[in-house]
FIMI-324659 format. One record per residue (C-alpha): residue in three letters; x, y, z. Coordinates in steps of 0.1 Angstrom, whole numbers. Example, Ala and Ser with C-alpha at 12.3 -4.5 7.8 and 13.67 -1.06 7.14 Angstrom:
2
 res     u     v     w
 ALA   123   -45    78
 SER   137   -11    71
***
This chain:
316
 res     u     v     w
 MET   862  1192  1356
 ILE   879  1216  1331
 ARG   892  1237  1361
 ALA   906  1206  1377
 LEU   923  1195  1346
 SER   938  1229  1339
 VAL   959  1228  1370
 LYS   978  1197  1359
 LYS  1012  1202  1343
 GLY  1010  1204  1305
 VAL   973  1199  1303
 ALA   965  1236  1299
 LEU   991  1239  1272
 ALA   977  1209  1254
 VAL   942  1222  1255
 ALA   953  1256  1243
 ALA   973  1240  1214
 LEU   943  1218  1204
 GLY   919  1248  1207
 LEU   942  1269  1185
 VAL   945  1242  1158
 VAL   907  1237  1158
 LEU   900  1275  1157
 ALA   925  1281  1129
 SER   910  1253  1108
 LEU   875  1266  1113
 CYS   887  1300  1101
 ALA   901  1286  1068
 PRO   874  1302  1045
 LEU   878  1335  1063
 TYR   916  1334  1058
 ALA   913  1324  1021
 GLN   888  1353  1015
 MET   910  1378  1033
 VAL   942  1371  1013
 GLY   923  1365   981
 VAL   934  1330   971
 ASP   917  1298   959
 PRO   933  1268   977
 PHE   918  1242   953
 SER   926  1256   918
 SER   959  1252   900
 ASN   976  1286   896
 ILE  1010  1278   880
 ALA  1011  1309   859
 GLY   999  1332   887
 THR  1017  1360   905
 THR  1016  1376   939
 THR  1029  1408   954
 ARG  1055  1409   982
 HIS  1068  1441   997
 GLY  1056  1460   966
 GLN  1073  1436   942
 LEU  1054  1414   917
 LEU  1066  1378   919
 ASP  1058  1347   899
 LEU  1044  1318   919
 MET  1067  1294   901
 GLN  1103  1306   903
 PRO  1134  1296   882
 ASN  1152  1266   897
 ASP  1183  1272   919
 ASN  1205  1248   900
 PRO  1234  1261   880
 LEU  1216  1259   847
 HIS  1183  1273   861
 LEU  1164  1245   845
 GLY  1128  1238   856
 LEU  1107  1258   880
 THR  1104  1258   918
 PRO  1074  1270   938
 LEU  1076  1303   956
 GLY  1092  1299   990
 PRO  1078  1311  1024
 ASP  1079  1347  1034
 TRP  1066  1343  1070
 SER  1049  1377  1068
 PRO  1011  1378  1072
 GLY   993  1377  1038
 ALA   989  1356  1007
 TYR  1015  1329  1002
 MET  1031  1334  1036
 LEU  1042  1298  1035
 GLY  1048  1299   998
 SER  1031  1278   971
 ASP  1031  1242   962
 SER  1039  1226   928
 GLN  1005  1237   915
 GLY  1008  1273   925
 ARG   983  1270   954
 ASP   987  1288   987
 VAL  1002  1264  1012
 ALA   989  1283  1043
 SER   953  1282  1031
 ARG   955  1245  1021
 LEU   970  1238  1055
 LEU   939  1253  1072
 TYR   915  1236  1049
 GLY   934  1203  1054
 GLY   930  1207  1091
 ARG   892  1210  1086
 SER   891  1178  1067
 SER   914  1158  1089
 LEU   899  1169  1122
 LEU   863  1164  1109
 ILE   871  1129  1097
 ALA   891  1120  1128
 ALA   864  1133  1152
 SER   835  1117  1133
 ALA   854  1084  1130
 ALA   862  1084  1168
 VAL   825  1090  1177
 LEU   813  1063  1153
 CYS   840  1039  1166
 LEU   830  1045  1202
 CYS   793  1040  1194
 LEU   800  1007  1177
 SER   825   997  1204
 GLY   802  1006  1232
 SER   773   986  1217
 ILE   795   956  1212
 GLY   810   959  1246
 ILE   776   962  1263
 CYS   762   932  1245
 ALA   792   910  1251
 GLY   799   921  1287
 TYR   763   923  1300
 PHE   745   894  1283
 GLY   775   870  1282
 GLY   770   834  1271
 TRP   770   827  1234
 VAL   766   864  1226
 ASP   800   871  1243
 VAL   816   842  1226
 VAL   805   852  1191
 LEU   814   889  1195
 SER   847   882  1212
 ARG   858   858  1184
 LEU   848   884  1158
 LEU   869   910  1177
 ASP   898   886  1178
 ILE   896   881  1140
 LEU   897   919  1134
 TRP   924   923  1161
 ALA   946   899  1142
 ILE   945   920  1110
 PRO   971   948  1109
 VAL   953   981  1112
 TYR   967   999  1082
 LEU   966   968  1060
 PHE   929   964  1068
 ALA   922  1001  1062
 ILE   942  1001  1029
 SER   923   970  1017
 LEU   889   985  1024
 SER   900  1019  1009
 VAL   912  1003   977
 VAL   879   986   972
 THR   859  1019   976
 VAL   882  1046   963
 GLY   877  1037   926
 HIS   840  1032   923
 GLY   826  1045   956
 LEU   804  1024   979
 HIS   770  1009   970
 LEU   749   994   998
 GLY   714   988   986
 PHE   697  1022   983
 ILE   727  1040   998
 THR   753  1052   972
 LEU   784  1071   983
 ALA   808  1088   958
 ALA   845  1079   959
 ASP   853  1114   972
 SER   827  1113  1000
 PHE   841  1119  1035
 LEU   817  1092  1048
 ILE   838  1065  1033
 PRO   871  1072  1052
 ILE   851  1079  1083
 GLY   834  1045  1082
 ILE   866  1026  1073
 ILE   887  1043  1100
 ALA   860  1038  1126
 LEU   856  1001  1117
 VAL   893   992  1119
 TYR   897  1006  1154
 VAL   865   990  1169
 PRO   884   960  1184
 TYR   908   983  1202
 ALA   880  1003  1219
 ALA   855   974  1223
 ARG   878   952  1244
 PRO   883   976  1273
 LEU   847   986  1272
 ARG   836   950  1273
 ALA   859   944  1303
 ARG   844   974  1321
 VAL   808   963  1314
 LEU   817   928  1326
 SER   829   943  1359
 LEU   798   965  1362
 SER   774   937  1356
 ARG   787   920  1387
 ALA   787   951  1408
 GLU   764   953  1439
 PHE   742   981  1426
 VAL   734   961  1394
 MET   727   929  1414
 ALA   704   949  1437
 ALA   686   963  1406
 ARG   681   928  1393
 GLY   668   917  1427
 MET   642   944  1427
 GLY   629   931  1393
 ALA   643   958  1371
 SER   644   948  1334
 ASP   676   945  1314
 PHE   668   977  1294
 ARG   663   997  1326
 ILE   695   984  1341
 LEU   715   992  1310
 ARG   699  1027  1308
 ARG   701  1036  1345
 GLU   731  1017  1358
 ILE   754  1005  1331
 LEU   755  1034  1306
 PRO   761  1062  1332
 SER   789  1041  1347
 LEU   804  1033  1313
 ALA   803  1069  1301
 PRO   836  1080  1319
 SER   855  1052  1302
 MET   842  1063  1268
 VAL   851  1099  1275
 VAL   886  1088  1284
 LEU   889  1068  1252
 GLY   876  1096  1231
 PRO   908  1117  1226
 LEU   930  1087  1224
 VAL   908  1071  1197
 MET   906  1104  1178
 ALA   944  1106  1178
 LEU   946  1072  1163
 CYS   919  1081  1137
 LEU   938  1112  1128
 LEU   970  1092  1121
 ALA   951  1067  1101
 GLU   934  1094  1080
 SER   967  1111  1073
 ALA   982  1078  1062
 LEU   954  1069  1039
 SER   953  1104  1024
 PHE   990  1103  1018
 LEU   985  1071   999
 SER   957  1087   979
 LEU   932  1063   995
 GLY   915  1088  1019
 VAL   905  1124  1010
 GLN   904  1128   973
 ALA   913  1158   951
 PRO   904  1186   949
 ALA   897  1185   987
 ALA   927  1188  1010
 SER   938  1171  1042
 TRP   971  1170  1061
 GLY   979  1137  1045
 THR   974  1150  1010
 LEU   995  1180  1018
 ILE  1024  1158  1029
 GLN  1020  1139   996
 ASP  1021  1172   977
 GLY  1053  1181   994
 GLU  1070  1148   990
 GLY  1087  1159   958
 LEU  1097  1193   972
 LEU  1116  1181  1003
 TYR  1149  1194   990
 THR  1137  1227   976
 ARG  1105  1237   995
 PRO  1103  1214  1025
 ILE  1078  1236  1043
 VAL  1050  1222  1020
 ALA  1054  1188  1038
 ILE  1068  1199  1072
 ALA  1039  1223  1080
 PRO  1012  1196  1079
 GLY  1035  1172  1096
 ILE  1040  1196  1125
 ALA  1002  1201  1127
 ILE   997  1163  1130
 VAL  1023  1160  1157
 VAL  1010  1189  1178
 THR   974  1177  1175
 VAL   981  1140  1183
 LEU  1003  1150  1213
 ALA   976  1173  1226
 LEU   950  1147  1223
 ASN   971  1121  1241
 VAL   979  1145  1269
 LEU   942  1154  1272
 GLY   932  1117  1272
 ASN   957  1109  1299
 ALA   945  1138  1320
 LEU   909  1127  1317
 ARG   919  1092  1327
 ASP   937  1104  1358
 HIS   907  1126  1367
 LEU   879  1102  1360
 ASP   897  1070  1370
 PRO   923  1078  1397
 LYS   927  1042  1407
 GLY   937  1032  1372
 ALA   961  1061  1366
 GLY   991  1039  1374
 ARG   982  1011  1350
***
């Protein structure tokens, strides 16, 4: 399947870009160790060496009176502070890589959890029908009516201050499990609806009817007939849902409702660079470019998977 996808225009480039982003993010600890920086500790009074010259990480401002301090700008040469420093004197490049680890981990985990929940709801509603379908469909309609980001922000506000306490389960406010659960929950209606429609179609297929006629149990039909036929649809939805989850995570983290300090994500990096747009725009632009590249690559990959696994539906 990978070979078939690679011949399509743009797919190979998207896969390469996505692989490069993932690989670079995984190498974040190695990069930080090689250049000798701590991406999580404030270092306002720190210095670095460039081309044999010792420079302060916080430089005098460029205004006529030279009042205030501005973070060190990018140098673009390999090494420490190649993208400059932020307002806390932290290395932007290393925080960009660590932010990618957090954002991609949360987005991928939320997408998997969302598809598991959506698949379970879609199977129950589409296969069993009746009052089960009515109840689940109405619950999905209620969730569908709530704006995604408003729903996510509301849930995050409740948990970000005091964490989450569910019986014997206690999650700290800075736990990644909280944004993973929230983001997965808000996108369940968007994935459950097409999966329910697919299961509803499969439940009326001839091979399922034949299995029922042979006396197969519902569990056996679901395990041997429905799930294997539903798997391609879930694979197609995977990259697309992950792209949505990545955008949601970045938005929540930008609002300080997702990843909490001292951890970094692409959303928190954009927030850090908001006040530096006129002096050191690279602090906010770099994570923004990373988000755009990743989301575009995931969408291209998702469309290619759809065309390969569902040729009849490629034109829809």
